[in-house]
C-alpha positions in Angstrom: 170.2 111.1 -109.2 168.0 112.2 -106.5 165.1 110.8 -105.0 162.6 112.7 -107.0 164.5 111.5 -110.3 164.3 108.0 -109.0 160.7 108.0 -108.3 159.9 109.5 -111.8 161.9 106.9 -113.5 160.5 104.1 -111.4 157.1 105.6 -112.5 157.8 105.6 -116.3 159.1 102.1 -116.1 156.4 100.7 -113.8 153.4 103.0 -114.0 151.3 100.7 -111.9 153.4 101.5 -109.0 152.5 105.1 -108.9 151.0 105.2 -105.6 154.1 103.5 -104.2 156.4 106.1 -105.8 154.2 109.0 -104.3 154.2 107.4 -100.7 158.1 107.2 -100.9 158.1 110.9 -101.9 155.7 111.9 -99.0 157.9 110.0 -96.6 160.9 111.7 -98.1 159.6 115.5 -97.8 158.2 114.6 -94.3 161.9 113.7 -93.2 163.4 116.8 -94.9 160.8 119.0 -93.1 161.6 117.6 -89.7 165.1 118.1 -90.7 164.7 121.9 -91.5 162.8 122.3 -88.3 165.2 120.6 -86.0 168.0 122.5 -87.8 166.5 126.1 -88.1 163.7 126.7 -85.8 164.8 124.5 -82.8 168.3 125.8 -82.8 167.2 129.1 -82.8 164.8 128.7 -79.8 167.5 127.1 -77.8 170.2 129.8 -78.9 167.5 132.5 -77.7 166.8 130.7 -74.4 170.5 130.8 -73.9 171.0 134.3 -74.7 168.1 135.3 -72.6 169.6 133.5 -69.6 172.7 135.3 -70.1 171.3 138.4 -69.8 169.5 137.7 -66.3 
């Protein structure tokens, strides 16, 4: 069961905790976004800088 399913299940069991579950999902999404940026964008920038220096 992934985090989204866990939050949905928690909401269904305890509807008064919706804001808490929402905050957990927001935090999880931010972490995933940072990992994506680090893995894909920053790695490509470093690789491009390295290849540019090697050509000089």
